[in-house]
N, CA, C, O and the ligand as a Tripos MOL2 file, in Angstrom:
@<TRIPOS>MOLECULE
protein
  281   279    71     0     0
PROTEIN
NO_CHARGES

@<TRIPOS>ATOM
      1 N         144.4900  246.4330  -43.7260 N.3       1 MET1
      2 CA        144.6570  247.6480  -42.9320 C.3       1 MET1
      3 C         143.6540  248.7100  -43.3890 C.2       1 MET1
      4 O         143.4950  248.9670  -44.5820 O.2       1 MET1
      5 N         143.0000  249.3030  -42.4330 N.am      2 GLN2
      6 CA        142.0200  250.3450  -42.7340 C.3       2 GLN2
      7 C         142.7410  251.6930  -42.7780 C.2       2 GLN2
      8 O         143.2700  252.1520  -41.7660 O.2       2 GLN2
      9 N         142.7590  252.3160  -43.9420 N.am      3 ILE3
     10 CA        143.4510  253.6000  -44.0240 C.3       3 ILE3
     11 C         142.4930  254.7400  -43.7350 C.2       3 ILE3
     12 O         141.2850  254.6330  -43.9510 O.2       3 ILE3
     13 N         143.0480  255.8150  -43.2510 N.am      4 LYS4
     14 CA        142.2460  257.0080  -42.9890 C.3       4 LYS4
     15 C         142.6360  258.0980  -43.9800 C.2       4 LYS4
     16 O         143.8120  258.3000  -44.2830 O.2       4 LYS4
     17 N         141.6190  258.7910  -44.4730 N.am      5 VAL5
     18 CA        141.8700  259.9010  -45.3740 C.3       5 VAL5
     19 C         142.4440  261.0660  -44.5600 C.2       5 VAL5
     20 O         142.0850  261.2810  -43.4020 O.2       5 VAL5
     21 N         143.3390  261.8000  -45.2000 N.am      6 ASN6
     22 CA        143.9620  262.9880  -44.5760 C.3       6 ASN6
     23 C         144.8630  262.6600  -43.3860 C.2       6 ASN6
     24 O         145.0140  263.4570  -42.4610 O.2       6 ASN6
     25 N         145.4560  261.4660  -43.4350 N.am      7 GLU7
     26 CA        146.4830  261.1480  -42.4460 C.3       7 GLU7
     27 C         147.7090  260.6160  -43.1660 C.2       7 GLU7
     28 O         147.5790  259.7780  -44.0580 O.2       7 GLU7
     29 N         148.8850  261.0790  -42.8020 N.am      8 PRO8
     30 CA        150.0890  260.6060  -43.4910 C.3       8 PRO8
     31 C         150.5170  259.2180  -43.0300 C.2       8 PRO8
     32 O         150.4650  258.8980  -41.8420 O.2       8 PRO8
     33 N         150.9440  258.3980  -43.9940 N.am      9 TYR9
     34 CA        151.4850  257.0670  -43.6890 C.3       9 TYR9
     35 C         152.8750  256.9660  -44.2830 C.2       9 TYR9
     36 O         153.1100  257.4110  -45.4060 O.2       9 TYR9
     37 N         153.7960  256.3820  -43.5330 N.am     10 MET10
     38 CA        155.1320  256.1390  -44.0500 C.3      10 MET10
     39 C         155.1800  254.7540  -44.6630 C.2      10 MET10
     40 O         154.7950  253.7740  -44.0260 O.2      10 MET10
     41 N         155.6530  254.6680  -45.8990 N.am     11 VAL11
     42 CA        155.9200  253.3740  -46.5190 C.3      11 VAL11
     43 C         157.3470  253.4490  -47.0310 C.2      11 VAL11
     44 O         157.6190  254.1110  -48.0320 O.2      11 VAL11
     45 N         158.2450  252.7820  -46.3550 N.am     12 ASP12
     46 CA        159.6760  252.8880  -46.6640 C.3      12 ASP12
     47 C         160.0850  254.3610  -46.6710 C.2      12 ASP12
     48 O         159.9830  255.0420  -45.6510 O.2      12 ASP12
     49 N         160.5490  254.8500  -47.8300 N.am     13 ASP13
     50 CA        161.0000  256.2390  -47.8860 C.3      13 ASP13
     51 C         159.9150  257.2020  -48.3400 C.2      13 ASP13
     52 O         160.1800  258.3850  -48.5570 O.2      13 ASP13
     53 N         158.7140  256.7060  -48.4800 N.am     14 LEU14
     54 CA        157.6500  257.5360  -49.0330 C.3      14 LEU14
     55 C         156.6470  257.9310  -47.9620 C.2      14 LEU14
     56 O         156.3870  257.1840  -47.0190 O.2      14 LEU14
     57 N         156.1000  259.1100  -48.1320 N.am     15 VAL15
     58 CA        154.9800  259.5120  -47.2890 C.3      15 VAL15
     59 C         153.7320  259.5000  -48.1630 C.2      15 VAL15
     60 O         153.6660  260.1860  -49.1830 O.2      15 VAL15
     61 N         152.7560  258.7190  -47.7520 N.am     16 VAL16
     62 CA        151.5200  258.5730  -48.5170 C.3      16 VAL16
     63 C         150.3930  259.2250  -47.7300 C.2      16 VAL16
     64 O         150.1660  258.9440  -46.5530 O.2      16 VAL16
     65 N         149.6980  260.1100  -48.4370 N.am     17 TYR17
     66 CA        148.6560  260.9000  -47.7830 C.3      17 TYR17
     67 C         147.4000  260.7740  -48.6380 C.2      17 TYR17
     68 O         147.3360  261.3290  -49.7350 O.2      17 TYR17
     69 N         146.4250  260.0640  -48.1520 N.am     18 PHE18
     70 CA        145.2220  259.8420  -48.9540 C.3      18 PHE18
     71 C         144.3190  261.0740  -48.9260 C.2      18 PHE18
     72 O         144.0030  261.6120  -47.8650 O.2      18 PHE18
     73 N         143.9150  261.5020  -50.1170 N.am     19 VAL19
     74 CA        142.9770  262.6180  -50.2050 C.3      19 VAL19
     75 C         141.5600  262.1090  -50.4470 C.2      19 VAL19
     76 O         140.5930  262.8550  -50.2910 O.2      19 VAL19
     77 N         141.4390  260.8450  -50.8270 N.am     20 SER20
     78 CA        140.1360  260.1920  -50.9290 C.3      20 SER20
     79 C         140.3970  258.7090  -50.7370 C.2      20 SER20
     80 O         141.5300  258.3040  -50.4740 O.2      20 SER20
     81 N         139.3530  257.8940  -50.8680 N.am     21 GLU21
     82 CA        139.5260  256.4470  -50.6730 C.3      21 GLU21
     83 C         140.4740  255.8420  -51.7030 C.2      21 GLU21
     84 O         141.1040  254.8160  -51.4480 O.2      21 GLU21
     85 N         140.5720  256.4820  -52.8680 N.am     22 LYS22
     86 CA        141.3370  255.8830  -53.9500 C.3      22 LYS22
     87 C         142.5180  256.7020  -54.4160 C.2      22 LYS22
     88 O         143.3610  256.2010  -55.1590 O.2      22 LYS22
     89 N         142.5970  257.9460  -53.9980 N.am     23 GLU23
     90 CA        143.6620  258.7980  -54.5030 C.3      23 GLU23
     91 C         144.5340  259.3050  -53.3770 C.2      23 GLU23
     92 O         144.0540  259.6960  -52.3130 O.2      23 GLU23
     93 N         145.8510  259.2870  -53.6440 N.am     24 ALA24
     94 CA        146.7880  259.7010  -52.6120 C.3      24 ALA24
     95 C         147.8020  260.6890  -53.1630 C.2      24 ALA24
     96 O         148.0910  260.7020  -54.3600 O.2      24 ALA24
     97 N         148.3330  261.5110  -52.2800 N.am     25 LEU25
     98 CA        149.4930  262.3280  -52.6070 C.3      25 LEU25
     99 C         150.6900  261.6150  -52.0150 C.2      25 LEU25
    100 O         150.7020  261.2800  -50.8310 O.2      25 LEU25
    101 N         151.6970  261.3820  -52.8420 N.am     26 VAL26
    102 CA        152.8800  260.6730  -52.3800 C.3      26 VAL26
    103 C         154.0720  261.6250  -52.4630 C.2      26 VAL26
    104 O         154.3260  262.2260  -53.5070 O.2      26 VAL26
    105 N         154.7860  261.7540  -51.3710 N.am     27 THR27
    106 CA        155.9820  262.5920  -51.3580 C.3      27 THR27
    107 C         157.1970  261.6880  -51.2700 C.2      27 THR27
    108 O         157.3310  260.8850  -50.3460 O.2      27 THR27
    109 N         158.0670  261.8310  -52.2360 N.am     28 ASP28
    110 CA        159.2700  261.0300  -52.3110 C.3      28 ASP28
    111 C         160.4110  261.8070  -51.6620 C.2      28 ASP28
    112 O         160.4610  263.0340  -51.7490 O.2      28 ASP28
    113 N         161.3090  261.1010  -51.0240 N.am     29 TYR29
    114 CA        162.3910  261.8050  -50.3350 C.3      29 TYR29
    115 C         163.2780  262.5830  -51.2850 C.2      29 TYR29
    116 O         163.8790  263.5830  -50.8910 O.2      29 TYR29
    117 N         163.3710  262.1380  -52.5390 N.am     30 ASP30
    118 CA        164.2310  262.8620  -53.4750 C.3      30 ASP30
    119 C         163.4300  263.7210  -54.4570 C.2      30 ASP30
    120 O         163.9580  264.1580  -55.4800 O.2      30 ASP30
    121 N         162.1870  263.9530  -54.1490 N.am     31 CYS31
    122 CA        161.3340  264.7560  -55.0130 C.3      31 CYS31
    123 C         160.9470  266.0270  -54.2800 C.2      31 CYS31
    124 O         160.8130  266.0380  -53.0570 O.2      31 CYS31
    125 N         160.7730  267.0750  -55.0270 N.am     32 ARG32
    126 CA        160.4050  268.3330  -54.3740 C.3      32 ARG32
    127 C         158.9110  268.6020  -54.4900 C.2      32 ARG32
    128 O         158.4140  269.6110  -53.9900 O.2      32 ARG32
    129 N         158.2150  267.7160  -55.1380 N.am     33 PHE33
    130 CA        156.7780  267.9620  -55.2770 C.3      33 PHE33
    131 C         156.0050  266.6930  -54.9610 C.2      33 PHE33
    132 O         156.5700  265.6000  -54.9370 O.2      33 PHE33
    133 N         154.7470  266.8420  -54.7260 N.am     34 GLU34
    134 CA        153.9030  265.7000  -54.4110 C.3      34 GLU34
    135 C         153.3910  265.0590  -55.6850 C.2      34 GLU34
    136 O         153.0510  265.7410  -56.6520 O.2      34 GLU34
    137 N         153.3430  263.7540  -55.6710 N.am     35 LEU35
    138 CA        152.8240  263.0070  -56.8010 C.3      35 LEU35
    139 C         151.3870  262.6250  -56.5240 C.2      35 LEU35
    140 O         151.0160  262.3140  -55.3920 O.2      35 LEU35
    141 N         150.5800  262.6520  -57.5790 N.am     36 GLU36
    142 CA        149.2010  262.1890  -57.4300 C.3      36 GLU36
    143 C         149.1710  260.7460  -57.8870 C.2      36 GLU36
    144 O         149.4460  260.4350  -59.0460 O.2      36 GLU36
    145 N         148.8350  259.8780  -56.9640 N.am     37 THR37
    146 CA        148.9460  258.4480  -57.2270 C.3      37 THR37
    147 C         147.6590  257.7220  -56.8590 C.2      37 THR37
    148 O         147.0670  257.9790  -55.8110 O.2      37 THR37
    149 N         147.2350  256.8170  -57.7300 N.am     38 THR38
    150 CA        146.1400  255.9130  -57.3970 C.3      38 THR38
    151 C         146.6910  254.4930  -57.5250 C.2      38 THR38
    152 O         147.8930  254.3140  -57.7200 O.2      38 THR38
    153 N         145.8260  253.4840  -57.4180 N.am     39 THR39
    154 CA        146.3310  252.1110  -57.4910 C.3      39 THR39
    155 C         146.7810  251.7300  -58.8970 C.2      39 THR39
    156 O         147.4690  250.7220  -59.0620 O.2      39 THR39
    157 N         146.4130  252.5040  -59.9130 N.am     40 ASP40
    158 CA        146.8640  252.1320  -61.2590 C.3      40 ASP40
    159 C         147.4670  253.2630  -62.0770 C.2      40 ASP40
    160 O         147.7800  253.0740  -63.2520 O.2      40 ASP40
    161 N         147.6320  254.4290  -61.4780 N.am     41 ARG41
    162 CA        148.3700  255.4450  -62.2150 C.3      41 ARG41
    163 C         149.0960  256.3860  -61.2590 C.2      41 ARG41
    164 O         148.7730  256.5000  -60.0770 O.2      41 ARG41
    165 N         150.0990  257.0550  -61.8390 N.am     42 CYS42
    166 CA        150.9290  257.9460  -61.0430 C.3      42 CYS42
    167 C         151.4650  258.9990  -61.9930 C.2      42 CYS42
    168 O         151.6570  258.7110  -63.1740 O.2      42 CYS42
    169 N         151.7130  260.2020  -61.5170 N.am     43 ASN43
    170 CA        152.2410  261.2100  -62.4360 C.3      43 ASN43
    171 C         153.7490  261.4230  -62.3090 C.2      43 ASN43
    172 O         154.2650  262.4770  -62.6810 O.2      43 ASN43
    173 N         154.4480  260.4210  -61.7860 N.am     44 CYS44
    174 CA        155.9090  260.5550  -61.7670 C.3      44 CYS44
    175 C         156.4840  260.2390  -63.1450 C.2      44 CYS44
    176 O         155.8220  259.6090  -63.9700 O.2      44 CYS44
    177 N         157.6990  260.6730  -63.3880 N.am     45 CYS45
    178 CA        158.3450  260.4870  -64.6950 C.3      45 CYS45
    179 C         158.5350  259.0150  -65.0070 C.2      45 CYS45
    180 O         158.3290  258.5840  -66.1410 O.2      45 CYS45
    181 N         158.9260  258.2440  -64.0040 N.am     46 THR46
    182 CA        159.1720  256.8190  -64.2180 C.3      46 THR46
    183 C         157.9210  256.1250  -64.7380 C.2      46 THR46
    184 O         157.9770  255.3570  -65.6980 O.2      46 THR46
    185 N         156.8000  256.4020  -64.0970 N.am     47 PHE47
    186 CA        155.5640  255.7470  -64.5250 C.3      47 PHE47
    187 C         155.1680  256.1940  -65.9270 C.2      47 PHE47
    188 O         154.7870  255.3670  -66.7550 O.2      47 PHE47
    189 N         155.2530  257.4790  -66.1980 N.am     48 ARG48
    190 CA        154.8480  257.9760  -67.5160 C.3      48 ARG48
    191 C         155.6970  257.3630  -68.6130 C.2      48 ARG48
    192 O         155.1930  257.0350  -69.6880 O.2      48 ARG48
    193 N         156.9780  257.2100  -68.3450 N.am     49 PHE49
    194 CA        157.8800  256.6550  -69.3370 C.3      49 PHE49
    195 C         157.6660  255.1470  -69.5030 C.2      49 PHE49
    196 O         157.5180  254.6450  -70.6180 O.2      49 PHE49
    197 N         157.6540  254.4390  -68.3710 N.am     50 ARG50
    198 CA        157.5860  252.9730  -68.4290 C.3      50 ARG50
    199 C         156.2070  252.4660  -68.8350 C.2      50 ARG50
    200 O         156.1120  251.4300  -69.4940 O.2      50 ARG50
    201 N         155.1450  253.1600  -68.4640 N.am     51 SER51
    202 CA        153.8030  252.6550  -68.7530 C.3      51 SER51
    203 C         153.4770  252.7170  -70.2370 C.2      51 SER51
    204 O         152.5240  252.0770  -70.6830 O.2      51 SER51
    205 N         154.2480  253.4750  -71.0080 N.am     52 CYS52
    206 CA        154.0480  253.4940  -72.4650 C.3      52 CYS52
    207 C         154.3500  252.1220  -73.0520 C.2      52 CYS52
    208 O         153.6760  251.6720  -73.9790 O.2      52 CYS52
    209 N         155.3670  251.4590  -72.5080 N.am     53 ARG53
    210 CA        155.7820  250.1580  -73.0310 C.3      53 ARG53
    211 C         155.1420  249.0080  -72.2890 C.2      53 ARG53
    212 O         154.9060  247.9410  -72.8570 O.2      53 ARG53
    213 N         154.8620  249.2280  -71.0200 N.am     54 ASP54
    214 CA        154.3790  248.1540  -70.1670 C.3      54 ASP54
    215 C         153.1300  248.6750  -69.4490 C.2      54 ASP54
    216 O         153.2330  249.4170  -68.4710 O.2      54 ASP54
    217 N         151.9600  248.2850  -69.9390 N.am     55 SER55
    218 CA        150.7190  248.8590  -69.4060 C.3      55 SER55
    219 C         150.4550  248.4370  -67.9640 C.2      55 SER55
    220 O         149.6710  249.0790  -67.2650 O.2      55 SER55
    221 N         151.1050  247.3660  -67.5140 N.am     56 GLY56
    222 CA        150.8900  246.9210  -66.1360 C.3      56 GLY56
    223 C         151.9530  247.4180  -65.1710 C.2      56 GLY56
    224 O         152.0000  246.9970  -64.0160 O.2      56 GLY56
    225 N         152.8000  248.3110  -65.6490 N.am     57 PHE57
    226 CA        153.9140  248.7730  -64.8130 C.3      57 PHE57
    227 C         153.4240  249.4580  -63.5380 C.2      57 PHE57
    228 O         152.4870  250.2550  -63.5670 O.2      57 PHE57
    229 N         154.0700  249.1350  -62.4280 N.am     58 GLN58
    230 CA        153.7750  249.8170  -61.1590 C.3      58 GLN58
    231 C         155.0550  250.4530  -60.6370 C.2      58 GLN58
    232 O         156.0350  249.7590  -60.3680 O.2      58 GLN58
    233 N         155.0440  251.7450  -60.4970 N.am     59 CYS59
    234 CA        156.2040  252.4140  -59.8900 C.3      59 CYS59
    235 C         156.1200  252.2270  -58.3770 C.2      59 CYS59
    236 O         155.1290  251.7020  -57.8710 O.2      59 CYS59
    237 N         157.1310  252.6440  -57.6720 N.am     60 ARG60
    238 CA        157.1140  252.3920  -56.2220 C.3      60 ARG60
    239 C         156.0650  253.2080  -55.4900 C.2      60 ARG60
    240 O         155.6930  252.8810  -54.3630 O.2      60 ARG60
    241 N         155.5870  254.2690  -56.1260 N.am     61 HIS61
    242 CA        154.5080  255.0430  -55.5000 C.3      61 HIS61
    243 C         153.1950  254.2620  -55.5560 C.2      61 HIS61
    244 O         152.4450  254.2020  -54.5810 O.2      61 HIS61
    245 N         152.9380  253.6660  -56.7200 N.am     62 ILE62
    246 CA        151.7380  252.8320  -56.8630 C.3      62 ILE62
    247 C         151.8240  251.6360  -55.9010 C.2      62 ILE62
    248 O         150.8370  251.2750  -55.2600 O.2      62 ILE62
    249 N         152.9930  251.0410  -55.8120 N.am     63 LYS63
    250 CA        153.1650  249.8960  -54.9080 C.3      63 LYS63
    251 C         152.8990  250.2910  -53.4700 C.2      63 LYS63
    252 O         152.3000  249.5290  -52.7110 O.2      63 LYS63
    253 N         153.3460  251.4860  -53.0910 N.am     64 ALA64
    254 CA        153.1210  251.9560  -51.7190 C.3      64 ALA64
    255 C         151.6300  252.1630  -51.4520 C.2      64 ALA64
    256 O         151.1270  251.7990  -50.3890 O.2      64 ALA64
    257 N         150.9300  252.7500  -52.4220 N.am     65 VAL65
    258 CA        149.4920  252.9550  -52.2610 C.3      65 VAL65
    259 C         148.7670  251.6130  -52.1570 C.2      65 VAL65
    260 O         147.8850  251.4400  -51.3160 O.2      65 VAL65
    261 N         149.1490  250.6630  -53.0230 N.am     66 ARG66
    262 CA        148.5290  249.3330  -52.9940 C.3      66 ARG66
    263 C         148.7910  248.6120  -51.6940 C.2      66 ARG66
    264 O         147.9290  247.9020  -51.1750 O.2      66 ARG66
    265 N         149.9930  248.8010  -51.1700 N.am     67 LYS67
    266 CA        150.3630  248.1500  -49.9340 C.3      67 LYS67
    267 C         149.4500  248.6210  -48.7960 C.2      67 LYS67
    268 O         149.0530  247.8280  -47.9420 O.2      67 LYS67
    269 N         149.1270  249.8950  -48.7930 N.am     68 LEU68
    270 CA        148.2680  250.4280  -47.7380 C.3      68 LEU68
    271 C         146.8050  250.0500  -47.9330 C.2      68 LEU68
    272 O         146.0610  249.9080  -46.9630 O.2      68 LEU68
    273 N         146.4000  249.8870  -49.1780 N.am     69 LEU69
    274 CA        144.9850  249.6260  -49.4580 C.3      69 LEU69
    275 C         144.6100  248.1590  -49.4190 C.2      69 LEU69
    276 O         143.4250  247.8280  -49.3830 O.2      69 LEU69
    277 N         145.5890  247.2760  -49.4250 N.am     70 LYS70
    278 CA        145.2450  245.8640  -49.4960 C.3      70 LYS70
    279 C         144.7390  245.3470  -48.1560 C.2      70 LYS70
    280 O         144.4010  244.1690  -48.0360 O.2      70 LYS70
    281 ZN        155.1760  256.9960  -59.3470 Zn       71 ZN71
@<TRIPOS>BOND
     1     1     2 1
     2     2     3 1
     3     3     4 2
     4     3     5 am
     5     5     6 1
     6     6     7 1
     7     7     8 2
     8     7     9 am
     9     9    10 1
    10    10    11 1
    11    11    12 2
    12    11    13 am
    13    13    14 1
    14    14    15 1
    15    15    16 2
    16    15    17 am
    17    17    18 1
    18    18    19 1
    19    19    20 2
    20    19    21 am
    21    21    22 1
    22    22    23 1
    23    23    24 2
    24    23    25 am
    25    25    26 1
    26    26    27 1
    27    27    28 2
    28    27    29 am
    29    29    30 1
    30    30    31 1
    31    31    32 2
    32    31    33 am
    33    33    34 1
    34    34    35 1
    35    35    36 2
    36    35    37 am
    37    37    38 1
    38    38    39 1
    39    39    40 2
    40    39    41 am
    41    41    42 1
    42    42    43 1
    43    43    44 2
    44    43    45 am
    45    45    46 1
    46    46    47 1
    47    47    48 2
    48    47    49 am
    49    49    50 1
    50    50    51 1
    51    51    52 2
    52    51    53 am
    53    53    54 1
    54    54    55 1
    55    55    56 2
    56    55    57 am
    57    57    58 1
    58    58    59 1
    59    59    60 2
    60    59    61 am
    61    61    62 1
    62    62    63 1
    63    63    64 2
    64    63    65 am
    65    65    66 1
    66    66    67 1
    67    67    68 2
    68    67    69 am
    69    69    70 1
    70    70    71 1
    71    71    72 2
    72    71    73 am
    73    73    74 1
    74    74    75 1
    75    75    76 2
    76    75    77 am
    77    77    78 1
    78    78    79 1
    79    79    80 2
    80    79    81 am
    81    81    82 1
    82    82    83 1
    83    83    84 2
    84    83    85 am
    85    85    86 1
    86    86    87 1
    87    87    88 2
    88    87    89 am
    89    89    90 1
    90    90    91 1
    91    91    92 2
    92    91    93 am
    93    93    94 1
    94    94    95 1
    95    95    96 2
    96    95    97 am
    97    97    98 1
    98    98    99 1
    99    99   100 2
   100    99   101 am
   101   101   102 1
   102   102   103 1
   103   103   104 2
   104   103   105 am
   105   105   106 1
   106   106   107 1
   107   107   108 2
   108   107   109 am
   109   109   110 1
   110   110   111 1
   111   111   112 2
   112   111   113 am
   113   113   114 1
   114   114   115 1
   115   115   116 2
   116   115   117 am
   117   117   118 1
   118   118   119 1
   119   119   120 2
   120   119   121 am
   121   121   122 1
   122   122   123 1
   123   123   124 2
   124   123   125 am
   125   125   126 1
   126   126   127 1
   127   127   128 2
   128   127   129 am
   129   129   130 1
   130   130   131 1
   131   131   132 2
   132   131   133 am
   133   133   134 1
   134   134   135 1
   135   135   136 2
   136   135   137 am
   137   137   138 1
   138   138   139 1
   139   139   140 2
   140   139   141 am
   141   141   142 1
   142   142   143 1
   143   143   144 2
   144   143   145 am
   145   145   146 1
   146   146   147 1
   147   147   148 2
   148   147   149 am
   149   149   150 1
   150   150   151 1
   151   151   152 2
   152   151   153 am
   153   153   154 1
   154   154   155 1
   155   155   156 2
   156   155   157 am
   157   157   158 1
   158   158   159 1
   159   159   160 2
   160   159   161 am
   161   161   162 1
   162   162   163 1
   163   163   164 2
   164   163   165 am
   165   165   166 1
   166   166   167 1
   167   167   168 2
   168   167   169 am
   169   169   170 1
   170   170   171 1
   171   171   172 2
   172   171   173 am
   173   173   174 1
   174   174   175 1
   175   175   176 2
   176   175   177 am
   177   177   178 1
   178   178   179 1
   179   179   180 2
   180   179   181 am
   181   181   182 1
   182   182   183 1
   183   183   184 2
   184   183   185 am
   185   185   186 1
   186   186   187 1
   187   187   188 2
   188   187   189 am
   189   189   190 1
   190   190   191 1
   191   191   192 2
   192   191   193 am
   193   193   194 1
   194   194   195 1
   195   195   196 2
   196   195   197 am
   197   197   198 1
   198   198   199 1
   199   199   200 2
   200   199   201 am
   201   201   202 1
   202   202   203 1
   203   203   204 2
   204   203   205 am
   205   205   206 1
   206   206   207 1
   207   207   208 2
   208   207   209 am
   209   209   210 1
   210   210   211 1
   211   211   212 2
   212   211   213 am
   213   213   214 1
   214   214   215 1
   215   215   216 2
   216   215   217 am
   217   217   218 1
   218   218   219 1
   219   219   220 2
   220   219   221 am
   221   221   222 1
   222   222   223 1
   223   223   224 2
   224   223   225 am
   225   225   226 1
   226   226   227 1
   227   227   228 2
   228   227   229 am
   229   229   230 1
   230   230   231 1
   231   231   232 2
   232   231   233 am
   233   233   234 1
   234   234   235 1
   235   235   236 2
   236   235   237 am
   237   237   238 1
   238   238   239 1
   239   239   240 2
   240   239   241 am
   241   241   242 1
   242   242   243 1
   243   243   244 2
   244   243   245 am
   245   245   246 1
   246   246   247 1
   247   247   248 2
   248   247   249 am
   249   249   250 1
   250   250   251 1
   251   251   252 2
   252   251   253 am
   253   253   254 1
   254   254   255 1
   255   255   256 2
   256   255   257 am
   257   257   258 1
   258   258   259 1
   259   259   260 2
   260   259   261 am
   261   261   262 1
   262   262   263 1
   263   263   264 2
   264   263   265 am
   265   265   266 1
   266   266   267 1
   267   267   268 2
   268   267   269 am
   269   269   270 1
   270   270   271 1
   271   271   272 2
   272   271   273 am
   273   273   274 1
   274   274   275 1
   275   275   276 2
   276   275   277 am
   277   277   278 1
   278   278   279 1
   279   279   280 2
@<TRIPOS>SUBSTRUCTURE
     1 MET1         2 RESIDUE 1 A MET
     2 GLN2         6 RESIDUE 1 A GLN
     3 ILE3        10 RESIDUE 1 A ILE
     4 LYS4        14 RESIDUE 1 A LYS
     5 VAL5        18 RESIDUE 1 A VAL
     6 ASN6        22 RESIDUE 1 A ASN
     7 GLU7        26 RESIDUE 1 A GLU
     8 PRO8        30 RESIDUE 1 A PRO
     9 TYR9        34 RESIDUE 1 A TYR
    10 MET10       38 RESIDUE 1 A MET
    11 VAL11       42 RESIDUE 1 A VAL
    12 ASP12       46 RESIDUE 1 A ASP
    13 ASP13       50 RESIDUE 1 A ASP
    14 LEU14       54 RESIDUE 1 A LEU
    15 VAL15       58 RESIDUE 1 A VAL
    16 VAL16       62 RESIDUE 1 A VAL
    17 TYR17       66 RESIDUE 1 A TYR
    18 PHE18       70 RESIDUE 1 A PHE
    19 VAL19       74 RESIDUE 1 A VAL
    20 SER20       78 RESIDUE 1 A SER
    21 GLU21       82 RESIDUE 1 A GLU
    22 LYS22       86 RESIDUE 1 A LYS
    23 GLU23       90 RESIDUE 1 A GLU
    24 ALA24       94 RESIDUE 1 A ALA
    25 LEU25       98 RESIDUE 1 A LEU
    26 VAL26      102 RESIDUE 1 A VAL
    27 THR27      106 RESIDUE 1 A THR
    28 ASP28      110 RESIDUE 1 A ASP
    29 TYR29      114 RESIDUE 1 A TYR
    30 ASP30      118 RESIDUE 1 A ASP
    31 CYS31      122 RESIDUE 1 A CYS
    32 ARG32      126 RESIDUE 1 A ARG
    33 PHE33      130 RESIDUE 1 A PHE
    34 GLU34      134 RESIDUE 1 A GLU
    35 LEU35      138 RESIDUE 1 A LEU
    36 GLU36      142 RESIDUE 1 A GLU
    37 THR37      146 RESIDUE 1 A THR
    38 THR38      150 RESIDUE 1 A THR
    39 THR39      154 RESIDUE 1 A THR
    40 ASP40      158 RESIDUE 1 A ASP
    41 ARG41      162 RESIDUE 1 A ARG
    42 CYS42      166 RESIDUE 1 A CYS
    43 ASN43      170 RESIDUE 1 A ASN
    44 CYS44      174 RESIDUE 1 A CYS
    45 CYS45      178 RESIDUE 1 A CYS
    46 THR46      182 RESIDUE 1 A THR
    47 PHE47      186 RESIDUE 1 A PHE
    48 ARG48      190 RESIDUE 1 A ARG
    49 PHE49      194 RESIDUE 1 A PHE
    50 ARG50      198 RESIDUE 1 A ARG
    51 SER51      202 RESIDUE 1 A SER
    52 CYS52      206 RESIDUE 1 A CYS
    53 ARG53      210 RESIDUE 1 A ARG
    54 ASP54      214 RESIDUE 1 A ASP
    55 SER55      218 RESIDUE 1 A SER
    56 GLY56      222 RESIDUE 1 A GLY
    57 PHE57      226 RESIDUE 1 A PHE
    58 GLN58      230 RESIDUE 1 A GLN
    59 CYS59      234 RESIDUE 1 A CYS
    60 ARG60      238 RESIDUE 1 A ARG
    61 HIS61      242 RESIDUE 1 A HIS
    62 ILE62      246 RESIDUE 1 A ILE
    63 LYS63      250 RESIDUE 1 A LYS
    64 ALA64      254 RESIDUE 1 A ALA
    65 VAL65      258 RESIDUE 1 A VAL
    66 ARG66      262 RESIDUE 1 A ARG
    67 LYS67      266 RESIDUE 1 A LYS
    68 LEU68      270 RESIDUE 1 A LEU
    69 LEU69      274 RESIDUE 1 A LEU
    70 LYS70      278 RESIDUE 1 A LYS
    71 ZN71       281 GROUP 0 **** ****
């Protein structure tokens, strides 16, 4: 799928909005702020916590971005 920058995409409960070819703002339904997400990092609490122990961890925001970019 060819994604367009600056257009919102729905992935399940998430809204993914690409600001460049590789970086997206992800809005979660239970979050009040936008997350900055790429295919291998995210600034949500889950990712920051889990990636310390598991370097390959993908939170659902990363999965949503990957799903659109594949
Ligand atoms: Zn995340």
